[in-house]
N, C-alpha and C positions, 0 to 999 in steps of 0.2 A: 148085441154084438156076437159074433161067432167065435168059437174057441180057435186061436191061431195055431195051437198044436195039432188039432184034428183037421185043419184046412190048409196045410202047407202046400198041397198040390194046386189049390185054387189060385188063379192069376191075381185076384184082388187082395190076397193075403200080404200084409206088410212085414218087413223085417223090423221088429220092434226095437231091437238093440240099436239099429241104425237110426231109427226115428228118435229114440231117446238121446242119442249122441247129437243129432241135428238140433233137437229142441234145447238141450243143455247148452250147446255152443251158442245158440242164438240168445237165450235169456241171460247167460253170464256175460254177454257183451253190453248189457244195458244197465246203467247205474241209476237212472231216474225211476223211483219206486212205482209211481202211477203208470208210467209207460211200460215198465217191466211186467207188472201184474196184468195189464190189459193184453200185452203181447203173449204172456203165458197162457191165459185163458183162451185166446183165439187159436193158438197153436194146438192146444189139447183138443179143442172142439173140431178143428179141421183135420188134424193128423189122425185122431183116434175116433172120429165120427161120433162124438158125444154131444147130445143136443144141448144140455144145460151144464155149463161150467161156472162155478162161483168160488171166489177166494175170499175168505174171512181172515182178518188179522186181529191179534189179541191186543186189547186196550187195557193197560195195566191200572190206570186210575179208576175207571168205572167197572173194571173186572168183567169185560164183555168181549165177545167176538163180533166185530163189526164188518159188514160187507164192504169190500174195498174195490173189487173189480170182477168182471165176469164176461161171459160170451154166450150168446144164444138169446132166445125170445124173451126170457125173464130178466135179463141183466138190467135193462133200462128201468124196469119197474122196481127191482131191488134197490137201484141207485136212488130213484126218486123217493122211495119210502124209507130210505136209510135203515135197512134191515140190520138188526143186531140181536144177539142172544146172550143172556147171562150165562157165564161159564158154569155156574153152580146149578143151572136149571136141570131138574131130574129127567126131562124128556128131550129127545133130539139127538140124532147121530152126530151132528156137528159138535155140540158141547161135550158129548161122550168121548169123541175122539180126542178133544183137547184135554179132558181130565185124565184119560187113561194113557194117552200117548200112543194108541194103537189104532190101526184102520178099523172102521166100522162099516159092515156091508149088510144090506137087507135087499134081497132080490125081488121081494114083493112087499112093498111098504103098506099095502092095504090090509095085510094079515098080521103085521107086527106092531105092537104098541109103542115101540121105542121111537120110530121116526115121527117127526112133526108133520102136520099137514102143510101144504104150500101156504106160506105166510100171507100171500096175496089173495089166492082163490079159496083156501081152506080145503082143498082136495088132496087125498092121499092116493097116489096111483103110480105104478111103475117101480123102478129100482133106484137105489141111492147108495153111493160109496163115499164115505168121508175119511180123508187121509190127513193125519196131523203133519204139520210142517215143523220139524224139529231141527234145531242147531245147537250143538254144545249142551245137549240135555235140556234145553229150554224150548217150550212151545211158542212158536212165533205166530201160528195161525192154523187154519184148516183149509184144505183143498176139497171142495164138495162137488161130486159128479152125480148127475141125475139123468135118468132116461124114463120116458113114458112106457117103455117095454118092460115086461117082467123077465127076470133072469138075464139082465143085460150085461152082467159082469161075471166073468169066469175066474177061477182060481189063478190061472196063468196071467190073466190081465191084472189081477190085484198085485201080483209081484212086480209087474212092469210099472204100474202106477206108484208103487212104493218107492221104487228106484227113482222114478221121475220126481216124486214129491220131495225126496231127499235133495235132489239137485235144485229144485225150486226153492227149498229152504235156504240153501247156501246163497243163491242169487238174492233172495229177499234180505238175508243178513247183510250181504255186501251193499245192496242198495240202501238199506236202513242206515248203515254206517256212513255211507256217502251223504245221505240226506241229513244225518245228524251233524256231520262236519260242516256242510253248507249252512245249516241252521246256526251252528255256533259261530261261523265266520260272519254271518249276517248279524248275529247278536253283537259281536265285537264292533262291527261297523256302526250299528245303531247307537251303541254305547259311546263310541268315539264321536259320532255326529252330535249327540246330545251334550257330551262334555264340552265340545268345541262351542256349541251355542251358549253354554253356560258362561264361557269366558268372553262372549261378545255382549255389547251393549244393546240388547233388544228388549222391547217391552215384555213385561212378565206374561201378559196375555198371549203374545206370540210364542213365548217359550212353552207355555202350557199346551197350546195347540200343536206345536211341533213335537213335544214329548208324547202326546197322545197319539199322533200320527205314527211315530216310531214304534211305540209299544204295540199298536194294533197291527203293525207289519210283522211283529215277532210272535205275537200270541193271538189265538182265535178270539173274536169278540164282535158282537153286534154294535157295541158302543164302549167308549172309555170316557170316564168322567172324573173330575176333581172337585172334592167337597172341602171347604175350609171353615174353620171356626172364625168368628168375628174378630176384628182387630182388638188390640189391647185398650182401646178407648172405652170399651164396655167394662163396667164394674162387675165384680163377682155377683152382685145382687141383680144385675140386669137380666130380664127374662130370656134374652137370646144369647147370653154369654156362652152357654154350653150347647148351643144349636149348631148344626152343620148347614152350610149354605152351598148350593150348587154354583160353582165358579166357572167351570169350563167343561165342554162336552164335545166329543168327536165321534163320527161313525165312519167306517171304512168305505162305504159304498155311496155316500152322499155328503155334499158339503153343507147343505142346509139342515139346520136342526130347529125343531119347533121352538118358538120363543115363549118360554115358560120359566117361572121362578120356583125353586124348590127349597124348602127349609125343613130340617129334621131335628126333632127333639130326641133325647136318649130313649131308646126302646122303640123308635118308629120304623126301623129297618133292620134287616139281618146283619148289615155291616156296621150298625151303630147301636149295639145293645146298651142297657143302662150302665153297665160297667164299661168305661172307655176301652176300646180294643188296644192290645199291644202287639205289634208285629203284623202278621198276615192272617186274614180270615178267609176260608174257602166255604162257600155256601153249601149247606146240606139240605136234603129233603126235609120239609116241615119247618124250615127256618122262618123267621119273621117276614112280613110283607116287604115289597120293594117299591120305591117311589117311581122307578122308571119302567116297571114291567108293562103297564098298559101303554105307555108312550112308545115303547119299542116293540109292542105286540109279541111278548115273549110267552112261551108255554109255562105251565106251572113247575115243570122239572128243569128249568133253565139252570145254567152254570153261572157262578159268580165268584170273583176273588177281589178282596179289598186289602190294601196295605196302608198302615198308618204313615203319614208324612210327619217327620219330626225335625225340629230345629233346636239344637242345644239341649237334647233329651226332653224336649217339650213337644207334645202333640199339637200340630197346627192344622191337621186335616186328614183326608183319606183319598187314596187313589183306588178307583173301582173299575172293574171290567165286567161286562155282561155278555153271555154267549147263549144262544137259543137251545143248544143241545146239552144234555146232562153229562157230567163227569169230564169236562174239558180241561180242568186245571189241577195241577199236581205240584210236586216239590220244585221242578224246574221253573214252573210259572211263578212260584213264590220268590225264587232267587231273582228272576228278571224284574218282577214288580218291586222288590226291595231295592234293586239298583236304581230304577227310575224314580222311586219314592225318595231315595237319597238325593238324586239330581234335583227333584222338585223342591225338597227342603233347602238345598243350597241356593237355588234360584230365589226362593222366598226370603231367605236370610240376606242375600245380596241386594234384593229390592228394598228390604227394610233398612239396610245400611245406607243405600243410595238415598232413600227418602230422608233418613236422619241427617245425612250430609247436606242435602238440599235445604231441609228445615233449619239446620244449624246455620247455613250460609244466609238464608233469609232472615233468621233471627239476629244474626250478627250485623247484617246490613241495617236492619231497623234500629237496633240498639245504638249503632254508630250514628245514625241520623238523629235519633233522640238526644244522644249525648252532645252532638255538635250543635243541635238547635237550642239546647237549654243551658249551654255552658256559661253564658254571660248574663243570665237573667238576675234581676235584683229584687223581684217581688213575687209572691205566690200567685197572684192573678195572672201574670204573664206566663208563669210556669204552667198553670192549669190550661190556659188557652192553647199553648203549643202541645203539651202532652195529651190534652183532651182531644185535640184535632187528630193526632195520631191514633188514639184509641178508637174514636168514633168512625174514622175512615177505614182502619184496618180490621177492627173487631166488630164494629156495629154497636147497637144499643141506643138507648134514649137519651141518657145524660151521664155526665161525669162530675164529681165534686171532690174537693179537698176538705178534710176534717183534721184540724191541727189540735194538738194537746198542749196547753199552757204548762210549761215546766214548773212555774211557781205555784199556780193555783190548782193544777190538775184538771182544769175545766177543758171541755171539748168544744171547739168552735167551728161552725161551718164557714170556712174561709172564702171559698170561691166555687162557682158552679158554671157548667157549660153544657148546653144541649137545647134542642128545640122544645119549647114549651115550659122551660124552667122559669122561675120567677125573675131571676136576674142572671146575667153572665158574670157579673162581678159584684161582690158584696162589699160596699164601702164600709159598712159597719158590720163586722163579723157577728153571726148569729150564734149565741150560746145555746148549746143543746142541753135539754133538761134531763132526758132519760139516757144514761150513758152505760148501763150495765153491759149490753151486748157489745158496745164499742170497746169497753175496757177488757172484756173477756177475749175478744178477737186480737187486740193489740198485745195482751199479755201472752197469748198462745204463740204469736209470731206466724200464724198460718192463715191463709185466706178462708173466708167463711161465706155462706150463702144463706139468705133468708127471704121471706115474703115481706113486701112493704108494710103489711099490717103489723109486723113485729118491731119495726123501727120506731124511732122517736117521732112524734108528730111534727116536730120542728123540721126534720129532714123531709118527711112526706109533703109538708106544706110548701117548702121552698122548691122542691123538685117536681111538684105536681104529680104525685104518684097515686095510683089506684091500689087498693089493698092486695090484689093478686099479682102485682108487678114483682119482678125478681130483682133483688139487690145483692151485689157481690162486694165484699169488703176485703181490701188488701192492706195489711199493716205496712206502715212506712217506718222502716228501721234502718238507721245508718250508723255503723260503728257502735252497735249495741245501744244506741240511743233511740228511745221511742218518740218519734216525731208526731205521728198521727195516722190517718187512714186515707186511702184512695177509694172512693166509692163509685161503682159502676151500676147503672140501672138499665133494665130492658122491659118492654111492654109484654113480653112473653110470660104466660102464667107460670108461677113458681112450681117446680117439681122437686121434692126432697131428694137431692143428690149432692155429691161432692162438687165443688166449683169446677174442677177439671173435667168432670163429666158433663156439666152444663154447657161449658164453652167448647170442649174438645181440647185435645192435648196441645196442638199448635197455638190456638188462640189464647189458651190459658197461659202458656209459656210467654207469649208476647206481652200479655197484660201484666203478668207478674214481673217480667223484665222491665217494662215501662214504670211499674210501681217502684221497683228497686232504684231505677235511674231517677225517678221523681224524688224518692227519699234522699238520694245523694244530692240532687239539685237543691232540695229544700235546705239541707244542711249547709250547702255552699252559700245559699242566700242568707241564712242566719249568720254564717261566719263573716260574710261581706258586710252585712248590716251592723253587726256587733263590733267587729274588730277588723276592718278591712285591711289596714296597713300591715297588721301583724300576721294575718291569715293568708297572705298572697301565696307564700311558698306551699303551704298545705293545700290550698285550692288548686294550684297548678299540678302538684303531685297527684292529687286525686283524679284530675282530668286525664293526666298522662296514663295513670293506672287503668282508668275506664277505657281509654282508647286501645290500650294493649289487650284488655280483656274482651272488649266488644268486637274488635277487628281482627280478622285472620290475614289481612294484607299488611305485611310489615312495611312495605314502601309507602303506602298511603298513610299509615300511622306515623311514621317518622316525618313525613312531609307536614302533616297536620301539627305535630309536636313542634317542629321548627317554627311554624307560623305563630303558634300559641306563645312560645317563648319570646318572639320578637314583640308581640303585642303587650305582654305583661312587663317586660323589661324596658320597653320603649327604646330599644337599641336601634342604631342605624342599620345594622345588618346582624343576622344570626345565621350561622352555617353549621352544617354537619359534614365533617370530612372523614371518609372511611379509608383505612389502609391496613395492610398486613406488615408487621415489623420485619418479616422475612423478605418482603418485596421492596422494590426500589421506587414504586409509584404510589402517590396519594391522590385520591379522587374526591372532588367536591360533589357531594351527592344531593344536598338540599340547601337552599338559601332563601331567606325571607328578608325583605328590605322595608324601610319605613315608607317608601313610595308605593307600597302594595305590589311589588314585583316578586311574586312567589314562583319559584322554580322547583318542581317536584321531579325526582329522578334525574336531576341535572348531572351531566358527566363532564368533568374537566380534570384531566390528569396532569400533575406536575411531579417533578422529581422530589422524592421524600426528603432529600438533603436541604431543600429550600425551606422546610419547616423546622429545621434543627433549632433555631432560636426559641421556638415554642415547646420543643420536646426536651431540651436539656434541663435537667433538674425538675421536670414536671412530676415525675413519679414520686419523688421525695416530698415536694411541697404540696402536692394535691391540686394546685392551680398556679397560673402565672398571669401577671398583668404586664403586657408589653405596650410600649408607646407606639403610636402609629397604627396603620391599617394593615394587619398581618395578611388579610386576604388579597389586598392589592399588591403588597410587597412580594407575596409568593407567586403572583401571576394568575390568580384565580379570577379577579375582578379588576376593573379600573378604579382609580382613586375617586373618592366621594367628590361630587361637584357642587353640593349645597354650600353656598358662601356663608351661611349662618353658622355652620359647624366649624368651631375654632378648636382644633386640637382633639384628636381621638386616641383611644386606647383599645387594645384587643385583650379581652378576657378569655383565657384558654384553659380548658378543663379536659382531662382524659376521659374517654369512653371505655372504661376497663372494669373487669371483674377479676378476682384472684386467678392468675394464670393466663388471662386472655386480655388482649388489647384490641379494641374494635375501631378506634379512631379518635377524633378530636372534636369537641364542641367549642366554637369560637363565636363570641359576641363582640362586635365592633360598635363602640358607643362614644358619644361626646363626653368630655370630662365634666362631671356634675356631681352633686352631693348624693349620698345614699348608695354608694357603690358597694359597700360591705353587705347591705341587705340583698342587693341584686346578685352579688357573688354567691351568697348562701342559697338563693333560689337556683342559680345555675349549677351549683355543686350537687344539690339534691336531684336536679333534673338529669345531670350527666350520669349519676349512679342509676337512676331509674331507666334511662335510655339504654345504658350498657346491659343492665339486667334483662330488659325486655328483648334486646337483640340476642342475648345468650339463650334466653328461654325459647325464643322463636327458632333458633338454630337447633337447639336440643329437641324440641317438639317435632320439627321437620324431619330430623334424622330418625327419631323414634317412629314417626308415622310411616316413613318409607320402609323402615326395617319391618314394621308390623305387616305392611302389605306384602313385602317379599316373603316373610315367613308364612303368611296365610296362603299365598299362591304356591309356595314350595310344598307346604303340607298337603294341599289338594293334589298337586302333581304326584307326590309320593303315594298317596292313597290310590290314585288312578293307576300308577305304575305297578304297585303291588298286586293289583287285580290281574296283571298279565303274567305273574309268576305263579308257579304251582302252589296252591293253598296247602296241599298235602301230596307228598310223593306217592306214586302208585306202588303196590306190592308186586315184586318180581319174584315168583316162586323159585327158590334155590339161590337167590341172590340177596345181597345186602346193599342198600343204596341210601346215601345221605347227601345233603347239600348245605352250604352256608353262603349267604349273600350279604355283603357289607358295602355301604356307599360312603365315599369321602365327604359328600355333601348330602342334603336331604334326598336328592334324587341322583341317579347315576346312569351309566351306560352299559353296565354288565347285565347279563341275564343268563338263565339256564332253563332247561325244560326236559321233562321225562314223560313220554306218552306212548300209548300202545298203537302199533301199526296194524297188527293182525294177531290172532292168538299165538302166543309164544314168541312174538317179535316186538321189540320195543326200540324206540328212537331216543337217543340222548344228545342234548345240545348244550354247549356252553359257548358264550360269545362275549365280545368286548367292543363297544362303539368307541370311535377315535376321539372322545372328549368326555367331559364330566358335566353334570348339572342338568338343567331343564331341557335344553335342546337335545342333548345326548339321550335323555330319557324318552323323548318323543321318537327319535330315530330308533331307539331300542324296541319300542312297542311295535313299530312298523316291521322291523326286521324279524322279530319273534313271530308275528302273525304270518308273515310270508313263508318263513321256514317251516312252521308247523303245517300250513295249508299245502305246501308243495310236498312235504315229507309224506303226507297221507296218501299221495298218489302212488306210493310203494315203488318209487324209482330208487336207483342207487344214490348214496350220499353225494357223490360227485355231480351227477346229473341234477339232483335237487338243488345244490348250492349254485351251480351254473345258471339255472333258471331264476333263482332268487336274485343273483347278481344282475341279470338282465333287467328285471323289474326295477331294482333299485337304481340302475343307471338311467332308466326312462325318466325318473323324477329326481335326479341327483341335484343337490344344492349344498352350498357352504362347505364343500370339500369333505363331507362326512364319509367314513367307511367303517366296516365292521369286520373284525376277525372272528372266525367261526371254526369250531370243531364239532362235526356231526357224525354220529356212529349209529349203526343198526346192530342190535344184539340179538342173536338167536339163543333163547334161553336153554333149549335142549342140548345143543352142541357146544355152547360157549363161544361160538364163532362171532367175532366182532368185525364188521365191515365199516370202515371209517374214511373220512376225508377231512383234510386240514386246509383251511383257507386263511393263511396268514396268521394263524393262532399259535400260541405257545404249545409245542408238542406235549401231550400228556405223558405221565410216567406209568410204565407197566410194572406192577409189583408181582414178581415171580416167586411165589412162596417156596416151591420145590427147589429152585436154583439158589434161593437166598440172595437175590439181587434185585435192584431197582433199575429198570432200563427205560431211557427216554425213547419215545417213538420218533420215526423219521420226520423231518420237516415237510410241510406241505406247500401248496401253491399260494397265489396272491389273495389278499383280502377282498371281500365283496364290496362293490360300490366304487371301486377306483377306476375301472376301465371295462369295456365290453367289446367283443366277447372275451372270455377267459377260458382256459382249459384246466380242469382239476382231475386228479387221479384218485381212484379208490385204493385203499390198502386193507390188509386183513391181519388179524392175529387170533389166537385161540386161548381163551381163558381156561386154565386148568382149575380144578377145585383148590381153593385157598388163594388163587391169584386175584389181583385187583387192578383197577384202572383209576388213576388220580388225574382229573381234569381241573385246570385252574386258569385264572386270568393273570395278566402281568402285574396286577396290584400286589400279588404275593411276593414275587421276586424283586419288585421295585419298592418294597417297604424299606424305609430308611431309619437308621438309628439316630439318636440325638447328635452324633458326630457327623452325620451326612453319609454314612456308609450304607450301600444297598444290601438287602438280605441275600439276593442272588440265587442262582440255580444250584450252586455247590452246596450251600447250606440246606436248601430244600431237599436235594437228593439225599444228603446225609441224614436229615431228620426222617425221611420216608423209610430209609433202611432200618431205622430203629423202631418203626411202626409196622413192620411186615406182618405180624400176627394179629394186629388189632382189627376191630370191626370198622365199618365205614364211618360211623359216628366217632369212634375212638381216634381214627386217623385225622378227621377234621379237628377234633378238640386238641389233639396233640400238636398239630400245626399252628392252631390259633394260640395256644399257650406259648409256643416258641416265638411267634410273631410279637405277642404282647411284651414278652421279656425283652425282645430285640428293640422294640420301639421305646421301651422304658417310659410309657405313659404319654408319649407324644401323639398328636392327632394323625389320622390316616392321610397319606399323600395322594392316594388313588383308590378308586373302587376295587374291591377284590371279591372273587367268587370261587368256591370250591365245590366240585361235584365228584363223589367217590362211588365207584361200583366195585363190589367184591363178590366173587363167586364163593358160595359156602361149601 
C-alpha cells in the first residue's frame, strides 16, 4: 500500500477518516457476532485493499486465540483447519499483540524471527500487522492483516487501523453481549421446557432423550449420554453393583445411534475414577480412556464434561457430554449440566415413586385376592392348594409345601405339598421331618432363608422330588407372635448363595412374603375354627376385617366386602352400613347384604336423618340398641321382608364412631332367635373396627394429598428461586439490598438488578395479581420478558409497553402484573423510571431530611393492549436512596385486623434516612414483625433498596 500522506494528489487516494466512519457505522449496526466479523473482514479487505484479513477471538477456557472470521484467499482454509494459537506461545505476532495489548508490525516477515510461517503452507513472506481488540482494558481478540508485499503498511496506516480496531472491539463487545443474552434466554427456555416435561406423565426413556436434546442445543457436543448404576435389587456384594451402565445417548446431527451396550467399572473412564465423583468433572489432557471415543471418532484431545446425578444425596449415575475440539467446557457449562442433572435426578425419583405405587397397588390387589380366597378355609390342604396356586402362577417355581410345628411335641410335619412332580398334592398322613435344625433356626429368626436342596432334610427332598442343586426358600409362618410353621418354595434353578430377596427380586419376594404372612393368618384362623369355632367367631371376623383394611387401598370395596362378611357370619336377614354427617340432614344407605345373596356395593339411597331418630336416641350412651321391627324398611331404605318363614324381626343398631367423630350406623335386621348376645358382641367389635378403618383412611388420604401438594410446591419454589438474582451485582458508588418473602411456598413478587451497559443498571420490582403456584409461573414469564426487553436499551416506558403487548397475546385467567422499572446512570445519579400500576417508591432525600413518594404511574401490565406509559426522572444526590416495595408491606395486618399502611411506612423510613440499604430493609422488617405480633403473612412482600454512597 502507498502512504496516504504522500499521495494526497493522486485520484486513487481515499479519505481514511470517512472510510473509518463508514465502516464503523456499518459494523455497529450488526448484533449477530458471526455476521459482524464476516462483514468487518470483508469491509477492511475491500476498502483498504488488504489481501488477507483474519480475526481471532480470545477463548478463555483453553486460553487460546481461535480463528473466527476472515476475508481473502486464506480465509476458507483457516476455517476448515480451525486455526488457533496458544496465547502464551513465544512466537507469533498475533499472540504477542494479545499479550502486550499493542499493535505488532513486521514489514518483512522473512527477515524477522517473531512472525510465524503461514500455518497452512509454512511460508514466511510479505508483511503482517496484528492489532489487539481491546474493550474496557480486556483483550477480546486480534485483527490480523497480511500482505504478500514487503513494506505494505506505513506508520500513518497503522494509526488508521488502530482507530478502526478500537471501533471493531466495541462492536465485538456489543455483539458478544447480545449473543450472551440470547444464549441465556435460550437456557431459560430449555430449563422451562425440561421442567414442564418433568411434571408430565411421560416414560423415563422419553424424558432422558428430550433432556439430552435440550442440553445439546445449549452446549457444544458430539454426543450426550446418561450412565446409571444398577437398581437397588443388586446387593452390595454383587459384581455389577458399583458399575455404570449406558442408559441413553443422543447426538445432535443424527437420530440413529449404534446399538451397543456399555458397562463401566470404577477406574475404566475419565468420568468414573475409582473414587466416585462428586459434582462435575471436566476432562483434562492425559485423563483416563473413554468408552465412546472410538464410537464417536473423537481425537485424543477431545473435550468432555460429566456431572453426577443424585437422588436424596445418593449418586444414581452420570450425565456426560463429548465434544471433538479441546477446551470447550468451563464454569457456565458446569452450571447448565448441574441443572439438567438435577432434572434427571428428579425424573428418576419420580419414576421410582411411580413404580413403587404401581408395585404397591399390585401387591395390595394380590393380597386382597389371597385374603378373600382363603378366608373361609377349614383345613391346611385346601389352604395350600389356593395359596400355592397363587404362588406358582405369580412367582413361578417347581413346588410349594406347608411345614407345621406341633405346639405340644415341637415336631415338624410336612403337612401338604403342591407342584408338578411332587409325591403327593395332599398328605393324608403328615410326614414327620427328622432333621429340623435348619427349620428351627429359620423359624426362630423370623426371617426368610435360602438353601440348596442338599442341605434340607431327606424327608423333604424325597416328598418334593428335589435334586441336590435345587433352590429352597423357607418363609416363617408367624401370626400374633405364635410360631406356626414354615412355607417352603422350591425351584429347579441351581442354588446361588444370596439373600432370598436377591434370588427372587424385590417384587416377587414381597409377594411371596405377603402370601406367607396371609397363609400364617389363615392357618391361625383354621386352628381357631377347628379348636373353638363358636368362641372364636368374633376374633376371626375382626382379623379378616383388619386384613381387608390393610390389604386394600379402596375403602368402598373394603366396606362392601365387610358388609357381606358380617351378613354371612351373623346369618342376619340384612346387614347395612348407613353413612351420615350429624351436621347434615340426610343419611345414605351405602352398602347392604341380604340372606338371598343380593349384595349392593356403593348403593346410594338418601332419606331424612330424622327418620333414624328412634335408632339414634340414646345410642351414644348405651353403645347399641335393639329395636323391634325392620328399621331399614321403616326408614324407607328397603321394602319389608317377604319371606313367610320369618316371624318377627329386630334391628340391631350400633354407631360407627371414634372419639370426636361419627361416621354412620351399622344395622343388622335378623329374626328373633337365641344367641343374640354373642352376635351383638361380634357387631360391636366390627363397628369399632369399621369406624377406625374409615377414620384411618380419611386421615391417610388427607396426609397423602398434603404430601403431594407440599412436594409440588417445594419443587415450584426451587424453580422460582432460580429466576431471582442469586447475588446482587456490585454497583460502584452505590449500596443495594433486597428482601423477598412469600405468604405461601411460592409467590408472585419478584425483583431484578442487572447491567444494561457499562455504568448503567436496570432495577425492577413487580407484583403479580395473585399468590401461589399459578402466580409464580406468571412471575417467571414476566421477569424473563422484562429482562429480555430491557437489554434492548430502550426507555423504561417503551420496554414495559412491549412487555405488556406480549403478555396480552397469551393472556389467561385474568392475571396482571404491576411493575416499577428504573434505569440508573451510576456516574450522574440520574434515575429514569416508569411505573405500571405499582406502588410508587419512596425517595429518601438525605440533604433535605425528608422522605418523598414518587408520582403514581400508569396501568398494570397484562390488563389491556395497547397502553401508554410515561418515563419520569429524578437525580440521586450522595446519601439519597430509593426504596421500592410491593403492597405486601403496606397490607400487612395486625392481629386486630389493622393494615400497616403507607403512613407507618413513611414514618419508619424517615427514621432510617442515614442507614445503609441493608439497614433500611432490616429496620422495616423488624417493624413489620412487631406489628404482626407473630401472625402469618397475609401477602407476599418484597423490598429493593438503592442508596447512593
